[in-house]
C-alpha angles and dihedrals in degrees: 000000000000129000123267119232093264092056093046093052094042093051093045092054099040110121096175145333110245126222091257092056098257120131120234105222128195110235115222097188129023118189120193135185136187100271107056100028109065095074091043093055090045089054090053091056093047090053094043092240132141132211106276099211110011090175090067095054124079126183136201138163120241117128101063104027115114114241096212114034114029099178115139133264092046116232089239106076093203092051090050091049091051095051092046090050093050093048091048094046093050091050093048095049100035097247122157107250126197100199128193093274095043115109088226095057121117145107107332094236091050100047096044093067097035091053091049091242090122110073137166118275096024128129103225129189135185134165090248132091096229097060085115085084089084090062087082086082096052094267127134102234128182135189108223139189128249095265089053090049085058092049094050092048090051100041108012086232136102127207110217139159116253117261133217118231126233119193107218103196116191117183135181139044121300117239126242111292094016117122141176090275090058089050096055093042087053091050092051092045090051102042097031135239089275097036093099099047108136092012143104111215118222106199112206144139134096092297092057092042089057094051124098119242091257091053090051088052090058091052094048092043092068098041086101089059088062091053096259116134091209135024121188146165124212112254117252140162091294089057092052093046091052094050099042112109096009114143096254099032119112117264138207116352091354089060092052091049092047093053092052090051092047093050090056091056095068118108111259125234090258096045116142123242135183092223140359128210123191123204130181112225093201090069094056116105128186097293133203138171121250100180143043103288132042093254091064092083138136139182116264091254093052134087136230105287121261116235091251090062093054121085112249091242091058100044095094091058089042091057092045089052093050091053096044096044092043094230134127134224112272094020113140111241091220110090098030104138122241130203101187134033119198125188111183143060130118087291100059116005102101127114094261090056092051093047091054091052094045089051093060106034097062107119093016133096135208111260120257112270095023120116108211124189131185113193120183117221096233144001087258091057091045092051092049092048092049091047088056093046094243092133090060091050090053095046091048089053092052101259123134113239110215140185122263121286145100089278117165095001088093139005101256098102137038094279101095142141119251124220113324097337115158115229127197100208140181091206126110106245133056098180119147109274093009094126098046106275124083088218097039116121126217130197116189119214143138121291092253091050090050088051090052091050091050092052097044095038088229141061106288142164106265089209089064098039094052098039097247094311092115 
């Protein structure tokens, strides 16, 4: 049997096998941001080391930047210190820096692909959990910790334990109102939040084949939420079409040669896997979380699970989720009131997400008492949206149109929940305290479902709210 893409890329980048069994991998692209890099750069200086390959590292700011007022210095002293440190470090070590006023700035997992930095066959690292997003291009992409950021800066290599590979095959057409976000929430619900521990997930099947590159990015983005260290899709003609002409993509004869190399990376029909999971896309409904981790999810027509439906090993977390989310067993998820609606994050802030929302909200308005934010993933996305007039559609419908950044996905900037507010969110994590308040409550769903919740003021079926348009 032949190798799958993961094995091909792993073997091609293996520098050595260490005494403890880990593989030392050469890293083709290292992405850094302001939160996990200051200590890593400080460690380099303490050790008297330099950055081995500065041309392979690119930096941006995303986690801490405000999405409304960008005046410097930032009101948050720590945020200001972080952005100053990153700018200074990049200047000292000769690293390309996309600062807050740079037209290329944005969420790190949005700008990597749109700049053409992310390419098939690469090993990619970033000090951020959701680096798996880049796997949508046929890359092997890892989130790493601060000490590993230091190691990659100093050596351009990463020591990591080998992974098994699970083929997650999803076949069939998606129903009306069902999007990539629903698919990955269904995968996590089905296989479990720990189901992918020790694995790389290869997403494939007719459903994945039919998705756009940006939809595949949404799926791969949340592979980590299912426990998988890596999530990827084999490169195809859609991949090549997306990358062609990007600022850092190859050109001319180099482009032609690159495409031939990328084609050869794809897993063959007889590729070997450690496990295979089959899912039927026709069974996937608009899906949302009800609890405190992404695996606590249900379809929009379902109710909060009864105790008898929960495995004994998960009942403690189930009870904790009921208390925190202020819901009861058997309660329908439709009708649960929301206070905040957030469309953004590295999961769902790309132009295709915004177009889908703009398409359905025309003629509707955000419900009284609901704060609704739409935050583009980059200045490029913002410019494209504004050129198409999407920002005006959002503003007319009562949404706030913000500047690029991670925003309300996590509590490292001014966009935070207050008290026990309930937020309908397109982000990737619904952990307790994730959005800035220890009592804040988060429900993950697709952008169109968040739009429906914003307009109704409660969790609702977008297919009903938008008259079958969604």
